[in-house]
C-alpha positions in Angstrom: -9.0 18.7 18.1 -8.2 18.8 14.3 -9.3 16.1 12.1 -9.6 15.4 8.3 -13.3 14.7 7.8 -15.3 12.8 5.1 -18.9 14.1 4.9 -19.8 13.1 1.3 -18.9 10.2 -1.0 -15.9 11.2 -3.1 -12.2 11.4 -3.6 -9.7 13.2 -1.7 -10.7 16.4 -2.7 -14.0 16.1 -0.8 -12.0 15.8 2.6 -11.9 18.9 5.0 -9.9 19.7 8.1 -12.4 20.6 10.7 -12.5 21.1 14.4 -14.1 18.2 16.2 -14.9 17.3 19.9 -12.1 15.5 21.8 -12.9 11.8 22.2 -13.4 10.3 25.7 -12.1 7.1 27.1 -15.0 4.8 27.6 -14.9 1.7 29.7 -12.3 -0.7 28.1 -11.0 2.1 25.7 -7.9 4.4 25.6 -7.5 7.8 24.0 -4.4 8.2 21.8 -2.6 11.5 21.1 -1.7 10.8 17.5 1.7 11.6 16.2 1.5 9.8 13.0 -0.9 8.0 10.6 0.1 5.5 7.9 -1.8 6.0 4.6 -2.9 2.8 2.8 -4.9 2.0 -0.2 -8.1 1.4 1.8 -8.0 5.0 2.7 -8.7 5.8 -0.9 -11.6 3.1 -1.0 -13.3 3.9 2.2 -14.1 7.6 1.3 -15.7 6.5 -1.8 -17.9 3.9 -0.1 -15.9 1.1 -2.0 -14.2 -0.7 1.1 -15.6 -3.7 2.9 -16.4 -1.4 5.8 -18.6 1.7 5.3 -18.5 3.9 8.5 -21.2 6.4 9.2 -20.4 10.0 8.3 -18.8 12.2 9.4 -15.6 10.2 9.9 -12.0 10.4 9.2 -9.9 7.9 7.2 -6.6 6.6 8.5 -6.5 2.9 9.7 -3.4 2.8 11.6 -1.8 5.2 13.9 1.1 5.8 16.5 1.3 8.1 19.3 1.0 8.0 23.2 -1.9 7.1 25.5 -3.6 10.4 26.8 -6.5 8.7 28.7 -7.3 5.2 29.9 -11.0 4.0 30.5 -12.2 2.0 33.3 -11.1 -1.8 33.2 -8.3 -1.2 31.0 -5.0 -3.2 32.2 -1.5 -3.2 30.8 -1.6 0.5 29.5 -1.0 3.7 31.3 -1.0 7.4 30.2 2.1 8.2 28.6 3.0 4.7 27.0 4.1 4.8 23.4 1.8 2.6 21.1 0.9 1.9 17.7 -2.7 0.9 16.8 -5.0 -0.4 14.2 -8.2 1.6 14.2 -9.8 0.8 10.8 -10.7 4.5 10.2 -10.4 7.7 12.3 -6.6 8.0 12.5 -6.2 11.3 10.3 -7.0 13.3 13.6 -5.0 14.6 16.6 -6.8 12.3 18.9 -8.4 8.8 18.6 -10.3 6.5 21.1 -10.1 2.9 20.4 -10.6 -0.4 22.1 -7.6 -0.9 24.3 -6.9 -4.4 22.8 -6.0 -2.7 19.6 -3.1 -0.7 21.1 0.5 -2.3 21.1 3.2 -0.8 23.0 6.3 0.0 21.0 10.0 0.4 21.9 11.4 3.7 22.8 13.7 3.5 19.9 11.0 3.1 17.5 10.1 6.4 15.7 6.5 7.4 15.5 6.6 7.6 11.7 8.0 4.1 11.3 5.5 2.9 14.1 2.6 4.3 11.9 3.9 2.6 8.9 4.4 -0.8 10.6 1.0 -2.6 11.5 -1.2 -2.8 8.5 1.6 -3.6 5.8 3.8 -5.9 7.7 0.5 -7.4 9.4 -1.1 -8.1 6.1 2.0 -9.6 4.5 3.0 -11.7 7.5 -0.4 -13.1 7.6 -0.7 -13.6 3.9 2.8 -15.5 3.7 2.8 -17.3 6.9 -0.8 -18.0 7.8 -2.2 -18.6 4.2 0.6 -19.4 1.9 2.8 -21.3 4.6 5.8 -20.2 2.8 9.1 -22.2 3.2 12.7 -21.5 3.1 14.0 -22.0 -0.6 10.7 -21.4 -2.3 10.2 -19.0 -5.2 8.0 -15.9 -4.2 6.8 -13.5 -6.8 5.5 -10.1 -5.4 3.5 -8.0 -7.8 3.6 -4.1 -6.8 6.6 -4.9 -4.9 7.7 -1.4 -4.1 4.5 -0.5 -2.4 3.7 -0.6 1.2 2.5 -4.1 1.5 4.6 -5.1 -1.3 7.9 -4.4 0.1 6.9 -5.8 3.5 6.3 -9.1 1.6 9.8 -8.7 0.0 11.4 -8.1 3.2 9.7 -11.0 5.1 10.3 -13.6 2.2 13.9 -12.7 2.3 13.9 -12.8 6.1 12.3 -16.4 5.9 14.7 -17.6 3.2 12.7 -17.4 0.0 13.9 -16.5 -3.5 12.1 -13.2 -4.0 11.2 -11.9 -7.4 10.1 -8.3 -7.2 7.7 -7.3 -10.0 7.3 -3.5 -10.3 6.5 -0.8 -13.0 9.9 1.2 -13.2 13.6 0.4 -12.8 13.7 2.9 -9.8 11.4 0.8 -7.9 13.3 -2.2 -9.0 16.5 -0.8 -7.5 14.6 -0.1 -4.5 13.4 -3.6 -4.0 16.9 -5.0 -4.4 18.0 -2.9 -1.6 15.3 -4.4 0.7 16.1 -8.1 0.0 14.8 -9.0 -3.5 17.0 -11.6 -5.3 15.7 -10.6 -8.7 13.3 -7.9 -10.3 10.9 -7.6 -13.2 9.9 -4.2 -14.7 6.5 -4.8 -16.3 4.8 -2.4 -18.7 1.8 -0.3 -18.0 -1.6 -1.5 -19.3 -4.0 -1.8 -20.8 -2.9 -4.9 -22.7 -3.9 -6.2 -26.1 -3.8 -10.0 -26.9 -0.2 -9.7 -27.9 0.6 -7.6 -24.8 -0.9 -10.0 -22.4 0.9 -12.9 -23.9 4.3 -10.9 -23.6 3.5 -10.1 -20.1 2.9 -13.8 -19.3 6.1 -14.7 -20.8 8.0 -12.2 -18.8 6.6 -13.7 -15.5 7.3 -17.3 -16.7 10.8 -16.5 -17.6 11.5 -15.0 -14.3 10.1 -17.8 -12.3 11.9 -20.6 -14.4 10.8 -24.0 -15.2 9.7 -24.8 -11.9 7.3 -21.9 -11.7 6.5 -19.6 -8.6 5.6 -21.5 -5.3 3.9 -18.2 -4.1 2.4 -15.3 -5.9 1.8 -12.3 -3.8 -0.7 -10.2 -5.9 -1.1 -6.7 -4.5 -2.0 -5.3 -8.0 -4.8 -7.2 -9.7 -6.1 -6.4 -13.2 -4.5 -7.9 -16.2 -1.4 -8.7 -14.1 -3.4 -11.4 -12.0 -3.9 -13.7 -14.9 -0.6 -13.3 -16.4 1.1 -14.1 -13.2 -1.1 -16.9 -12.3 0.1 -18.6 -15.7 3.7 -18.6 -14.1 2.7 -20.4 -11.0 4.2 -23.9 -10.3 2.4 -27.2 -9.6 0.7 -26.8 -6.0 1.5 -23.1 -5.9 -0.4 -20.7 -3.8 -1.7 -17.5 -5.3 -2.5 -14.7 -2.7 -5.3 -12.2 -3.4 -4.2 -9.1 -1.7 -5.4 -6.0 -3.6 -6.7 -4.6 -6.6 -5.3 -1.1 -7.6 -5.2 -2.0 -11.4 -8.7 -3.3 -11.0 -10.5 -6.6 -9.9 -9.3 -9.5 -12.1 -11.4 -12.3 -13.7 -9.4 -15.3 -13.4 -9.9 -18.4 -15.7 -10.5 -21.3 -13.0 -9.2 -23.8 -15.4 -5.8 -22.6 -14.5 -6.2 -23.6 -11.0 -7.1 -27.2 -12.1 -4.3 -27.3 -14.6 -1.7 -26.1 -12.0 -3.2 -27.9 -9.0 -2.9 -24.6 -7.3 -4.7 -22.6 -4.6 -6.2 -19.3 -4.8 -6.3 -17.8 -1.4 -7.9 -14.5 -0.2 -6.1 -12.4 2.3 -8.2 -10.3 4.4 -6.1 -9.2 7.5 -8.5 -6.9 9.0 -11.1 -9.7 9.6 -8.4 -12.3 10.5 -7.4 -10.0 13.3 -11.0 -9.8 14.6 -11.6 -13.5 14.3 -8.3 -14.7 15.5 -7.0 -12.3 18.3 -4.8 -14.7 19.9 -3.1 -15.6 16.8 -2.7 -11.9 15.8 -1.0 -11.3 18.9 1.5 -14.2 18.2 2.0 -12.8 14.7 2.7 -9.2 16.3 5.3 -10.9 18.6 7.0 -12.4 15.8 6.9 -9.2 13.9 8.3 -7.1 16.7 11.2 -9.8 16.8 12.1 -9.5 13.4 12.1 -5.7 13.7 14.3 -5.8 16.8 16.7 -8.1 14.7 16.9 -5.6 12.0 15.4 -7.8 9.4 12.4 -5.7 8.7 12.1 -1.9 9.0 9.4 0.4 7.4 10.6 2.7 4.7 8.9 6.0 4.8 9.1 7.7 1.6 6.8 10.6 1.9 5.4 12.5 4.9 2.5 14.9 4.7 1.1 17.3 7.6 -2.5 16.6 8.6 -3.7 19.6 6.6 -2.4 18.0 3.4 -3.5 14.4 4.3 -5.9 14.3 1.2 -2.8 14.8 -1.0 -1.2 11.9 0.8 -4.2 9.7 -0.1 -4.0 11.1 -3.7 -0.3 10.3 -3.9 -0.7 6.9 -2.9 -3.7 6.2 -5.1 -1.4 7.5 -8.1 0.8 4.3 -7.4 3.7 7.0 -7.0 4.9 5.6 -3.6 7.9 3.5 -2.9 7.4 2.1 0.8 5.1 3.9 3.0 3.2 7.3 3.0 2.6 8.8 6.5 0.6 11.8 7.7 2.3 13.5 10.7 0.5 15.8 13.3 3.4 18.0 14.4 
């Protein structure tokens, strides 16, 4: 099989398309013929040894896939050769075949395209867990989403709208703002690019405060980090919930006196470990997400598609914060 391989620490330019042995279905495992692989920010980190998990080399990036079952190992029930599935694999997805624990594979409807399926699990899973399990968002609350046009961001926008929240989408361009309005945002903010001096930081803070209003944000979904984190936290309301999701703009240093003054909670969102620690709750969340998809309330938007031989370019495209919605690598 063909696979995009990382053999050394570095950026997308270090990845090479290679011939690798086909995987086998060990007991409790399945082999998936991959049709599409979603590209996510952790893919840019894991090849640089900057992610929470550091697989041994050689390995392929790519944490979520879709395709059909090619082989079933001993002891597997509920899955058969030919079943259409999506799966979370952590890494290894940028390959024509992937072997994984059968519990990670989820059947998908015949009407769900493979590219949408590969763009579904990590973004909607992360944002669903963040808003439902961590923030416990309620109808009528104000939700401020930073980086709202990206994969997890637009998923948060759609889910917040589906649950009746007032969603303020914060983005870096008017084009992205228009995109978010089409996907359920009530209002938008177009914030400037950093770095910020003292006056710039103050202006950014006022921009967030004016958008959220006197009551402040009930929930802030921060998928950006950097200087945007503190500026947005200053707009949070009393007993608000600040969700720490990602850091493409850098890891922020938040002044904790703000948490005291606002009576707010700062909540980490680590969806991957949540899935490992709470498999039963994860399955319930998946049922909820599939029901929302079937009802037409959420749907992945795939903005860019790259063939496997250009998967490194796909990671680079996402890292440059150019994407609106999801970027997907296709195997055909």
